[in-house]
N, CA, C and O atoms as a GROMACS GRO file, in nm:
protein
  536
    1MET      N    1  -3.137  13.334   9.399
    1MET     CA    2  -3.083  13.322   9.264
    1MET      C    3  -2.936  13.364   9.260
    1MET      O    4  -2.856  13.298   9.192
    2LYS      N    5  -2.899  13.472   9.330
    2LYS     CA    6  -2.761  13.518   9.329
    2LYS      C    7  -2.669  13.414   9.391
    2LYS      O    8  -2.561  13.388   9.338
    3LYS      N    9  -2.711  13.354   9.503
    3LYS     CA   10  -2.626  13.254   9.568
    3LYS      C   11  -2.611  13.131   9.479
    3LYS      O   12  -2.503  13.072   9.472
    4THR      N   13  -2.718  13.092   9.410
    4THR     CA   14  -2.711  12.978   9.319
    4THR      C   15  -2.612  13.007   9.207
    4THR      O   16  -2.531  12.921   9.172
    5SER      N   17  -2.618  13.127   9.151
    5SER     CA   18  -2.524  13.165   9.044
    5SER      C   19  -2.381  13.166   9.095
    5SER      O   20  -2.289  13.121   9.027
    6PHE      N   21  -2.364  13.218   9.217
    6PHE     CA   22  -2.230  13.222   9.274
    6PHE      C   23  -2.176  13.081   9.294
    6PHE      O   24  -2.062  13.052   9.258
    7ILE      N   25  -2.259  12.993   9.350
    7ILE     CA   26  -2.214  12.857   9.376
    7ILE      C   27  -2.180  12.787   9.246
    7ILE      O   28  -2.080  12.717   9.238
    8LEU      N   29  -2.262  12.806   9.143
    8LEU     CA   30  -2.233  12.746   9.013
    8LEU      C   31  -2.102  12.801   8.958
    8LEU      O   32  -2.020  12.725   8.908
    9SER      N   33  -2.082  12.932   8.968
    9SER     CA   34  -1.957  12.993   8.922
    9SER      C   35  -1.839  12.938   9.000
    9SER      O   36  -1.732  12.913   8.944
   10PHE      N   37  -1.859  12.921   9.130
   10PHE     CA   38  -1.752  12.870   9.214
   10PHE      C   39  -1.715  12.728   9.174
   10PHE      O   40  -1.597  12.695   9.162
   11VAL      N   41  -1.816  12.643   9.153
   11VAL     CA   42  -1.789  12.504   9.113
   11VAL      C   43  -1.716  12.500   8.980
   11VAL      O   44  -1.621  12.425   8.964
   12VAL      N   45  -1.760  12.581   8.886
   12VAL     CA   46  -1.691  12.588   8.756
   12VAL      C   47  -1.548  12.634   8.777
   12VAL      O   48  -1.456  12.583   8.713
   13GLY      N   49  -1.529  12.732   8.866
   13GLY     CA   50  -1.394  12.782   8.895
   13GLY      C   51  -1.305  12.675   8.953
   13GLY      O   52  -1.189  12.663   8.914
   14VAL      N   53  -1.358  12.597   9.046
   14VAL     CA   54  -1.278  12.490   9.107
   14VAL      C   55  -1.242  12.387   9.003
   14VAL      O   56  -1.128  12.340   8.998
   15ILE      N   57  -1.338  12.351   8.918
   15ILE     CA   58  -1.309  12.253   8.812
   15ILE      C   59  -1.203  12.309   8.719
   15ILE      O   60  -1.111  12.237   8.680
   16SER      N   61  -1.215  12.437   8.683
   16SER     CA   62  -1.114  12.498   8.595
   16SER      C   63  -0.978  12.500   8.662
   16SER      O   64  -0.876  12.471   8.599
   17LEU      N   65  -0.975  12.534   8.791
   17LEU     CA   66  -0.850  12.538   8.864
   17LEU      C   67  -0.786  12.400   8.868
   17LEU      O   68  -0.667  12.386   8.843
   18LEU      N   69  -0.864  12.299   8.900
   18LEU     CA   70  -0.810  12.163   8.905
   18LEU      C   71  -0.760  12.120   8.769
   18LEU      O   72  -0.658  12.050   8.759
   19SER      N   73  -0.830  12.160   8.665
   19SER     CA   74  -0.787  12.127   8.530
   19SER      C   75  -0.653  12.192   8.498
   19SER      O   76  -0.565  12.130   8.439
   20ILE      N   77  -0.638  12.318   8.537
   20ILE     CA   78  -0.512  12.388   8.514
   20ILE      C   79  -0.399  12.321   8.589
   20ILE      O   80  -0.293  12.295   8.533
   21VAL      N   81  -0.422  12.294   8.717
   21VAL     CA   82  -0.317  12.237   8.800
   21VAL      C   83  -0.277  12.098   8.753
   21VAL      O   84  -0.159  12.065   8.751
   22THR      N   85  -0.375  12.018   8.714
   22THR     CA   86  -0.344  11.878   8.682
   22THR      C   87  -0.304  11.856   8.537
   22THR      O   88  -0.236  11.758   8.508
   23GLN      N   89  -0.345  11.943   8.447
   23GLN     CA   90  -0.318  11.918   8.306
   23GLN      C   91  -0.225  12.020   8.241
   23GLN      O   92  -0.125  11.982   8.179
   24ALA      N   93  -0.258  12.147   8.255
   24ALA     CA   94  -0.188  12.248   8.176
   24ALA      C   95  -0.057  12.295   8.239
   24ALA      O   96   0.033  12.338   8.167
   25GLN      N   97  -0.046  12.288   8.370
   25GLN     CA   98   0.071  12.342   8.437
   25GLN      C   99   0.149  12.231   8.507
   25GLN      O  100   0.088  12.137   8.558
   26PRO      N  101   0.278  12.241   8.510
   26PRO     CA  102   0.355  12.145   8.590
   26PRO      C  103   0.315  12.157   8.737
   26PRO      O  104   0.301  12.268   8.789
   27VAL      N  105   0.298  12.044   8.802
   27VAL     CA  106   0.255  12.044   8.942
   27VAL      C  107   0.354  12.121   9.028
   27VAL      O  108   0.312  12.186   9.125
   28GLN      N  109   0.482  12.117   8.997
   28GLN     CA  110   0.581  12.187   9.077
   28GLN      C  111   0.554  12.338   9.082
   28GLN      O  112   0.590  12.403   9.180
   29LYS      N  113   0.494  12.392   8.979
   29LYS     CA  114   0.469  12.535   8.973
   29LYS      C  115   0.379  12.581   9.088
   29LYS      O  116   0.390  12.695   9.133
   30PHE      N  117   0.290  12.492   9.136
   30PHE     CA  118   0.196  12.526   9.242
   30PHE      C  119   0.227  12.455   9.373
   30PHE      O  120   0.147  12.460   9.466
   31ALA      N  121   0.342  12.391   9.383
   31ALA     CA  122   0.375  12.311   9.501
   31ALA      C  123   0.375  12.395   9.629
   31ALA      O  124   0.336  12.345   9.735
   32HIS      N  125   0.417  12.520   9.621
   32HIS     CA  126   0.425  12.605   9.740
   32HIS      C  127   0.288  12.646   9.793
   32HIS      O  128   0.279  12.701   9.904
   33LEU      N  129   0.182  12.622   9.718
   33LEU     CA  130   0.049  12.663   9.760
   33LEU      C  131  -0.016  12.563   9.854
   33LEU      O  132  -0.119  12.594   9.915
   34GLY      N  133   0.041  12.447   9.868
   34GLY     CA  134  -0.013  12.348   9.961
   34GLY      C  135  -0.111  12.253   9.896
   34GLY      O  136  -0.130  12.254   9.774
   35ASP      N  137  -0.172  12.173   9.979
   35ASP     CA  138  -0.261  12.068   9.936
   35ASP      C  139  -0.405  12.118   9.938
   35ASP      O  140  -0.452  12.165  10.041
   36PHE      N  141  -0.475  12.110   9.825
   36PHE     CA  142  -0.612  12.157   9.817
   36PHE      C  143  -0.713  12.053   9.865
   36PHE      O  144  -0.831  12.086   9.881
   37ARG      N  145  -0.671  11.931   9.889
   37ARG     CA  146  -0.765  11.828   9.932
   37ARG      C  147  -0.818  11.859  10.071
   37ARG      O  148  -0.747  11.912  10.155
   38LEU      N  149  -0.943  11.824  10.093
   38LEU     CA  150  -1.007  11.852  10.221
   38LEU      C  151  -1.014  11.724  10.303
   38LEU      O  152  -1.122  11.668  10.323
   39GLU      N  153  -0.900  11.679  10.352
   39GLU     CA  154  -0.896  11.554  10.424
   39GLU      C  155  -0.926  11.570  10.573
   39GLU      O  156  -0.992  11.485  10.632
   40SER      N  157  -0.879  11.676  10.633
   40SER     CA  158  -0.898  11.692  10.777
   40SER      C  159  -1.011  11.790  10.803
   40SER      O  160  -1.042  11.876  10.721
   41GLY      N  161  -1.072  11.774  10.921
   41GLY     CA  162  -1.181  11.863  10.959
   41GLY      C  163  -1.140  12.008  10.961
   41GLY      O  164  -1.218  12.095  10.925
   42LYS      N  165  -1.016  12.035  11.004
   42LYS     CA  166  -0.968  12.173  11.012
   42LYS      C  167  -0.969  12.239  10.875
   42LYS      O  168  -1.012  12.353  10.861
   43LYS      N  169  -0.922  12.167  10.773
   43LYS     CA  170  -0.921  12.224  10.638
   43LYS      C  171  -1.064  12.248  10.588
   43LYS      O  172  -1.090  12.347  10.520
   44GLN      N  173  -1.155  12.158  10.622
   44GLN     CA  174  -1.294  12.175  10.579
   44GLN      C  175  -1.355  12.299  10.642
   44GLN      O  176  -1.424  12.375  10.574
   45TYR      N  177  -1.330  12.322  10.771
   45TYR     CA  178  -1.385  12.440  10.837
   45TYR      C  179  -1.319  12.568  10.783
   45TYR      O  180  -1.386  12.670  10.769
   46ASP      N  181  -1.192  12.561  10.754
   46ASP     CA  182  -1.121  12.676  10.697
   46ASP      C  183  -1.181  12.711  10.561
   46ASP      O  184  -1.211  12.827  10.533
   47TRP      N  185  -1.199  12.609  10.478
   47TRP     CA  186  -1.254  12.629  10.343
   47TRP      C  187  -1.395  12.686  10.353
   47TRP      O  188  -1.429  12.779  10.281
   48ALA      N  189  -1.477  12.631  10.442
   48ALA     CA  190  -1.614  12.679  10.458
   48ALA      C  191  -1.615  12.824  10.507
   48ALA      O  192  -1.697  12.904  10.462
   49SER      N  193  -1.525  12.859  10.598
   49SER     CA  194  -1.516  12.997  10.648
   49SER      C  195  -1.478  13.093  10.536
   49SER      O  196  -1.531  13.203  10.528
   50GLN      N  197  -1.386  13.051  10.452
   50GLN     CA  198  -1.346  13.135  10.340
   50GLN      C  199  -1.462  13.156  10.243
   50GLN      O  200  -1.482  13.266  10.193
   51LEU      N  201  -1.539  13.051  10.217
   51LEU     CA  202  -1.654  13.064  10.128
   51LEU      C  203  -1.758  13.159  10.185
   51LEU      O  204  -1.812  13.243  10.113
   52ARG      N  205  -1.787  13.146  10.314
   52ARG     CA  206  -1.884  13.237  10.378
   52ARG      C  207  -1.835  13.382  10.369
   52ARG      O  208  -1.915  13.472  10.344
   53ALA      N  209  -1.708  13.403  10.388
   53ALA     CA  210  -1.652  13.539  10.381
   53ALA      C  211  -1.665  13.595  10.239
   53ALA      O  212  -1.701  13.711  10.221
   54MET      N  213  -1.636  13.511  10.139
   54MET     CA  214  -1.647  13.558  10.000
   54MET      C  215  -1.791  13.590   9.964
   54MET      O  216  -1.817  13.691   9.898
   55ILE      N  217  -1.885  13.506  10.006
   55ILE     CA  218  -2.025  13.528   9.974
   55ILE      C  219  -2.077  13.656  10.040
   55ILE      O  220  -2.156  13.729   9.981
   56ALA      N  221  -2.032  13.683  10.162
   56ALA     CA  222  -2.082  13.798  10.238
   56ALA      C  223  -2.012  13.929  10.202
   56ALA      O  224  -2.058  14.036  10.241
   57GLN      N  225  -1.902  13.922  10.129
   57GLN     CA  226  -1.825  14.043  10.100
   57GLN      C  227  -1.908  14.142  10.019
   57GLN      O  228  -1.963  14.108   9.914
   58ASN      N  229  -1.917  14.264  10.069
   58ASN     CA  230  -1.994  14.368  10.003
   58ASN      C  231  -1.940  14.503  10.048
   58ASN      O  232  -1.973  14.550  10.156
   59ILE      N  233  -1.859  14.565   9.965
   59ILE     CA  234  -1.794  14.690  10.001
   59ILE      C  235  -1.894  14.804  10.019
   59ILE      O  236  -1.865  14.903  10.087
   60SER      N  237  -2.011  14.791   9.960
   60SER     CA  238  -2.109  14.900   9.968
   60SER      C  239  -2.216  14.878  10.075
   60SER      O  240  -2.309  14.958  10.085
   61LYS      N  241  -2.205  14.774  10.154
   61LYS     CA  242  -2.309  14.740  10.252
   61LYS      C  243  -2.338  14.855  10.348
   61LYS      O  244  -2.454  14.885  10.375
   62THR      N  245  -2.235  14.919  10.399
   62THR     CA  246  -2.256  15.029  10.496
   62THR      C  247  -2.303  15.158  10.429
   62THR      O  248  -2.329  15.257  10.496
   63PHE      N  249  -2.313  15.156  10.297
   63PHE     CA  250  -2.360  15.272  10.221
   63PHE      C  251  -2.493  15.240  10.152
   63PHE      O  252  -2.521  15.290  10.043
   64ASN      N  253  -2.574  15.157  10.217
   64ASN     CA  254  -2.703  15.116  10.161
   64ASN      C  255  -2.690  15.058  10.021
   64ASN      O  256  -2.772  15.084   9.933
   65ASP      N  257  -2.585  14.981  10.002
   65ASP     CA  258  -2.556  14.913   9.874
   65ASP      C  259  -2.539  15.011   9.758
   65ASP      O  260  -2.567  14.976   9.643
   66ASP      N  261  -2.494  15.130   9.786
   66ASP     CA  262  -2.469  15.232   9.683
   66ASP      C  263  -2.318  15.236   9.656
   66ASP      O  264  -2.241  15.285   9.738
   67MET      N  265  -2.278  15.184   9.542
   67MET     CA  266  -2.136  15.177   9.508
   67MET      C  267  -2.074  15.316   9.490
   67MET      O  268  -1.957  15.335   9.522
   68GLU      N  269  -2.150  15.411   9.440
   68GLU     CA  270  -2.096  15.546   9.424
   68GLU      C  271  -2.067  15.610   9.558
   68GLU      O  272  -1.967  15.681   9.573
   69LYS      N  273  -2.153  15.587   9.656
   69LYS     CA  274  -2.127  15.640   9.791
   69LYS      C  275  -2.005  15.570   9.852
   69LYS      O  276  -1.922  15.633   9.917
   70ALA      N  277  -1.996  15.440   9.831
   70ALA     CA  278  -1.880  15.366   9.881
   70ALA      C  279  -1.753  15.419   9.817
   70ALA      O  280  -1.652  15.437   9.884
   71ALA      N  281  -1.758  15.444   9.688
   71ALA     CA  282  -1.642  15.498   9.617
   71ALA      C  283  -1.604  15.636   9.671
   71ALA      O  284  -1.485  15.669   9.680
   72GLY      N  285  -1.703  15.715   9.706
   72GLY     CA  286  -1.676  15.848   9.761
   72GLY      C  287  -1.602  15.843   9.893
   72GLY      O  288  -1.536  15.941   9.930
   73ALA      N  289  -1.610  15.734   9.962
   73ALA     CA  290  -1.542  15.721  10.092
   73ALA      C  291  -1.395  15.683  10.077
   73ALA      O  292  -1.319  15.691  10.173
   74VAL      N  293  -1.356  15.642   9.958
   74VAL     CA  294  -1.217  15.601   9.934
   74VAL      C  295  -1.134  15.726   9.909
   74VAL      O  296  -1.159  15.800   9.814
   75LYS      N  297  -1.036  15.749   9.995
   75LYS     CA  298  -0.952  15.869   9.984
   75LYS      C  299  -0.811  15.836   9.936
   75LYS      O  300  -0.738  15.926   9.893
   76ALA      N  301  -0.772  15.711   9.942
   76ALA     CA  302  -0.636  15.670   9.907
   76ALA      C  303  -0.624  15.641   9.758
   76ALA      O  304  -0.723  15.613   9.690
   77LYS      N  305  -0.501  15.650   9.709
   77LYS     CA  306  -0.474  15.601   9.575
   77LYS      C  307  -0.480  15.449   9.582
   77LYS      O  308  -0.436  15.388   9.679
   78VAL      N  309  -0.535  15.388   9.478
   78VAL     CA  310  -0.560  15.244   9.481
   78VAL      C  311  -0.506  15.177   9.355
   78VAL      O  312  -0.522  15.228   9.244
   79LEU      N  313  -0.443  15.063   9.375
   79LEU     CA  314  -0.402  14.975   9.265
   79LEU      C  315  -0.485  14.849   9.277
   79LEU      O  316  -0.481  14.780   9.379
   80ILE      N  317  -0.560  14.819   9.174
   80ILE     CA  318  -0.643  14.698   9.171
   80ILE      C  319  -0.581  14.599   9.074
   80ILE      O  320  -0.554  14.632   8.959
   81ILE      N  321  -0.560  14.478   9.123
   81ILE     CA  322  -0.501  14.372   9.042
   81ILE      C  323  -0.607  14.264   9.022
   81ILE      O  324  -0.659  14.209   9.120
   82VAL      N  325  -0.638  14.234   8.897
   82VAL     CA  326  -0.736  14.130   8.867
   82VAL      C  327  -0.676  14.033   8.765
   82VAL      O  328  -0.588  14.067   8.687
   83SER      N  329  -0.728  13.914   8.770
   83SER     CA  330  -0.693  13.813   8.671
   83SER      C  331  -0.813  13.794   8.580
   83SER      O  332  -0.919  13.751   8.626
   84LYS      N  333  -0.798  13.825   8.453
   84LYS     CA  334  -0.910  13.819   8.359
   84LYS      C  335  -0.966  13.678   8.346
   84LYS      O  336  -1.084  13.661   8.315
   85GLN      N  337  -0.884  13.578   8.370
   85GLN     CA  338  -0.927  13.438   8.357
   85GLN      C  339  -0.968  13.376   8.490
   85GLN      O  340  -0.977  13.254   8.500
   86ASP      N  341  -0.991  13.458   8.592
   86ASP     CA  342  -1.028  13.408   8.724
   86ASP      C  343  -1.172  13.359   8.721
   86ASP      O  344  -1.264  13.436   8.694
   87HIS      N  345  -1.191  13.230   8.750
   87HIS     CA  346  -1.326  13.172   8.752
   87HIS      C  347  -1.374  13.147   8.894
   87HIS      O  348  -1.482  13.091   8.915
   88MET      N  349  -1.295  13.190   8.993
   88MET     CA  350  -1.337  13.178   9.132
   88MET      C  351  -1.387  13.311   9.186
   88MET      O  352  -1.483  13.316   9.262
   89VAL      N  353  -1.321  13.419   9.146
   89VAL     CA  354  -1.360  13.554   9.187
   89VAL      C  355  -1.378  13.635   9.059
   89VAL      O  356  -1.282  13.658   8.985
   90ASN      N  357  -1.499  13.678   9.035
   90ASN     CA  358  -1.530  13.755   8.916
   90ASN      C  359  -1.455  13.889   8.920
   90ASN      O  360  -1.474  13.965   9.014
   91PRO      N  361  -1.372  13.919   8.820
   91PRO     CA  362  -1.296  14.044   8.822
   91PRO      C  363  -1.378  14.168   8.786
   91PRO      O  364  -1.333  14.280   8.811
   92HIS      N  365  -1.496  14.152   8.729
   92HIS     CA  366  -1.571  14.267   8.679
   92HIS      C  367  -1.617  14.365   8.787
   92HIS      O  368  -1.609  14.485   8.763
   93PRO      N  369  -1.664  14.321   8.903
   93PRO     CA  370  -1.700  14.420   9.005
   93PRO      C  371  -1.580  14.507   9.047
   93PRO      O  372  -1.596  14.626   9.070
   94ALA      N  373  -1.463  14.447   9.057
   94ALA     CA  374  -1.344  14.525   9.092
   94ALA      C  375  -1.311  14.625   8.982
   94ALA      O  376  -1.274  14.739   9.011
   95LEU      N  377  -1.325  14.583   8.857
   95LEU     CA  378  -1.298  14.674   8.745
   95LEU      C  379  -1.401  14.788   8.742
   95LEU      O  380  -1.366  14.902   8.715
   96ASP      N  381  -1.527  14.755   8.768
   96ASP     CA  382  -1.631  14.859   8.773
   96ASP      C  383  -1.601  14.958   8.886
   96ASP      O  384  -1.612  15.079   8.866
   97PHE      N  385  -1.564  14.907   9.002
   97PHE     CA  386  -1.534  14.995   9.116
   97PHE      C  387  -1.410  15.079   9.088
   97PHE      O  388  -1.401  15.194   9.131
   98SER      N  389  -1.314  15.022   9.017
   98SER     CA  390  -1.192  15.096   8.986
   98SER      C  391  -1.222  15.221   8.903
   98SER      O  392  -1.154  15.323   8.918
   99LYS      N  393  -1.322  15.213   8.818
   99LYS     CA  394  -1.361  15.330   8.739
   99LYS      C  395  -1.419  15.440   8.829
   99LYS      O  396  -1.394  15.559   8.807
  100LEU      N  397  -1.494  15.399   8.929
  100LEU     CA  398  -1.556  15.497   9.020
  100LEU      C  399  -1.452  15.570   9.104
  100LEU      O  400  -1.468  15.687   9.137
  101ILE      N  401  -1.344  15.500   9.140
  101ILE     CA  402  -1.243  15.562   9.226
  101ILE      C  403  -1.118  15.603   9.148
  101ILE      O  404  -1.019  15.648   9.206
  102LYS      N  405  -1.124  15.586   9.017
  102LYS     CA  406  -1.011  15.621   8.930
  102LYS      C  407  -0.882  15.552   8.975
  102LYS      O  408  -0.776  15.614   8.986
  103ALA      N  409  -0.895  15.423   9.000
  103ALA     CA  410  -0.781  15.344   9.046
  103ALA      C  411  -0.694  15.301   8.929
  103ALA      O  412  -0.740  15.294   8.814
  104ARG      N  413  -0.572  15.274   8.960
  104ARG     CA  414  -0.483  15.213   8.861
  104ARG      C  415  -0.517  15.065   8.856
  104ARG      O  416  -0.549  15.005   8.958
  105ILE      N  417  -0.512  15.006   8.737
  105ILE     CA  418  -0.552  14.867   8.718
  105ILE      C  419  -0.438  14.787   8.657
  105ILE      O  420  -0.372  14.833   8.563
  106LEU      N  421  -0.416  14.670   8.710
  106LEU     CA  422  -0.328  14.572   8.647
  106LEU      C  423  -0.414  14.452   8.616
  106LEU      O  424  -0.461  14.383   8.707
  107GLU      N  425  -0.433  14.425   8.487
  107GLU     CA  426  -0.510  14.309   8.443
  107GLU      C  427  -0.414  14.200   8.400
  107GLU      O  428  -0.336  14.218   8.307
  108LEU      N  429  -0.422  14.088   8.468
  108LEU     CA  430  -0.339  13.973   8.434
  108LEU      C  431  -0.419  13.883   8.340
  108LEU      O  432  -0.540  13.867   8.358
  109ASN      N  433  -0.352  13.826   8.242
  109ASN     CA  434  -0.423  13.742   8.146
  109ASN      C  435  -0.338  13.619   8.118
  109ASN      O  436  -0.258  13.615   8.024
  110SER      N  437  -0.356  13.518   8.203
  110SER     CA  438  -0.283  13.393   8.184
  110SER      C  439  -0.379  13.278   8.205
  110SER      O  440  -0.493  13.298   8.245
  111ASP      N  441  -0.334  13.159   8.179
  111ASP     CA  442  -0.414  13.039   8.200
  111ASP      C  443  -0.421  12.998   8.347
  111ASP      O  444  -0.480  12.896   8.379
  112CYS      N  445  -0.362  13.076   8.434
  112CYS     CA  446  -0.356  13.040   8.576
  112CYS      C  447  -0.481  13.080   8.653
  112CYS      O  448  -0.496  13.043   8.770
  113GLY      N  449  -0.571  13.154   8.591
  113GLY     CA  450  -0.697  13.188   8.656
  113GLY      C  451  -0.679  13.258   8.789
  113GLY      O  452  -0.612  13.361   8.798
  114HIS      N  453  -0.739  13.200   8.893
  114HIS     CA  454  -0.737  13.259   9.027
  114HIS      C  455  -0.595  13.271   9.082
  114HIS      O  456  -0.569  13.353   9.170
  115LEU      N  457  -0.505  13.191   9.032
  115LEU     CA  458  -0.366  13.194   9.077
  115LEU      C  459  -0.279  13.281   8.986
  115LEU      O  460  -0.156  13.268   8.985
  116GLY      N  461  -0.343  13.368   8.912
  116GLY     CA  462  -0.272  13.454   8.816
  116GLY      C  463  -0.162  13.539   8.877
  116GLY      O  464  -0.060  13.562   8.813
  117THR      N  465  -0.182  13.586   9.000
  117THR     CA  466  -0.079  13.669   9.062
  117THR      C  467   0.048  13.589   9.088
  117THR      O  468   0.158  13.644   9.082
  118ASP      N  469   0.035  13.461   9.115
  118ASP     CA  470   0.153  13.375   9.133
  118ASP      C  471   0.224  13.354   9.000
  118ASP      O  472   0.346  13.363   8.991
  119CYS      N  473   0.146  13.325   8.897
  119CYS     CA  474   0.205  13.295   8.767
  119CYS      C  475   0.269  13.417   8.702
  119CYS      O  476   0.363  13.404   8.623
  120GLU      N  477   0.218  13.534   8.734
  120GLU     CA  478   0.270  13.657   8.675
  120GLU      C  479   0.329  13.747   8.783
  120GLU      O  480   0.309  13.869   8.781
  121ILE      N  481   0.401  13.688   8.876
  121ILE     CA  482   0.455  13.762   8.990
  121ILE      C  483   0.549  13.874   8.945
  121ILE      O  484   0.558  13.976   9.013
  122GLY      N  485   0.618  13.856   8.836
  122GLY     CA  486   0.706  13.962   8.785
  122GLY      C  487   0.629  14.089   8.753
  122GLY      O  488   0.670  14.199   8.790
  123LYS      N  489   0.517  14.075   8.683
  123LYS     CA  490   0.432  14.190   8.651
  123LYS      C  491   0.375  14.253   8.778
  123LYS      O  492   0.369  14.375   8.792
  124VAL      N  493   0.333  14.166   8.870
  124VAL     CA  494   0.276  14.216   8.996
  124VAL      C  495   0.381  14.295   9.073
  124VAL      O  496   0.354  14.407   9.116
  125ASP      N  497   0.501  14.238   9.090
  125ASP     CA  498   0.608  14.307   9.161
  125ASP      C  499   0.638  14.443   9.099
  125ASP      O  500   0.649  14.543   9.169
  126GLU      N  501   0.653  14.444   8.968
  126GLU     CA  502   0.686  14.568   8.897
  126GLU      C  503   0.576  14.674   8.917
  126GLU      O  504   0.606  14.790   8.946
  127SER      N  505   0.451  14.634   8.902
  127SER     CA  506   0.340  14.729   8.916
  127SER      C  507   0.327  14.781   9.058
  127SER      O  508   0.307  14.901   9.079
  128VAL      N  509   0.338  14.692   9.156
  128VAL     CA  510   0.326  14.734   9.296
  128VAL      C  511   0.441  14.827   9.333
  128VAL      O  512   0.418  14.930   9.397
  129ASN      N  513   0.563  14.792   9.295
  129ASN     CA  514   0.677  14.878   9.326
  129ASN      C  515   0.664  15.015   9.261
  129ASN      O  516   0.692  15.117   9.324
  130LYS      N  517   0.620  15.018   9.135
  130LYS     CA  518   0.600  15.146   9.066
  130LYS      C  519   0.491  15.228   9.134
  130LYS      O  520   0.506  15.349   9.155
  131PHE      N  521   0.381  15.162   9.169
  131PHE     CA  522   0.270  15.229   9.234
  131PHE      C  523   0.311  15.289   9.369
  131PHE      O  524   0.276  15.402   9.401
  132LEU      N  525   0.385  15.212   9.447
  132LEU     CA  526   0.426  15.258   9.580
  132LEU      C  527   0.533  15.367   9.574
  132LEU      O  528   0.548  15.444   9.669
  133SER      N  529   0.606  15.374   9.464
  133SER     CA  530   0.712  15.475   9.454
  133SER      C  531   0.658  15.611   9.406
  133SER      O  532   0.730  15.711   9.410
  134GLU      N  533   0.536  15.615   9.362
  134GLU     CA  534   0.478  15.741   9.312
  134GLU      C  535   0.424  15.827   9.424
  134GLU      O  536   0.372  15.936   9.398
   0.00000   0.00000   0.00000
């Protein structure tokens, strides 16, 4: 059930992303990100590898899936950057984890979704520089 929900969320995210790129945003804005089409076998294997990595990602796996124990292992100061409109990677687990580790949070809220850090690079630069200077 979880994988089905993830795949459905992922498909919705891709559709949303394509909609943003093709309709709401000038294509030039995303030109530096490359071609999303899966024409060559290499790109298909790369895309599939990235999907497997995202599905398998679990920060609490080595702590018997206990997020509080995983949080206890974090000793560094942390800045978490999420895009509220991201439909490819759900920002809520990162926000929940940020509360456990008392991390600083930068929430981006633009129509760029998963590409929010690109669209709001000024905010990202400012927050990262401020965080690193403390």
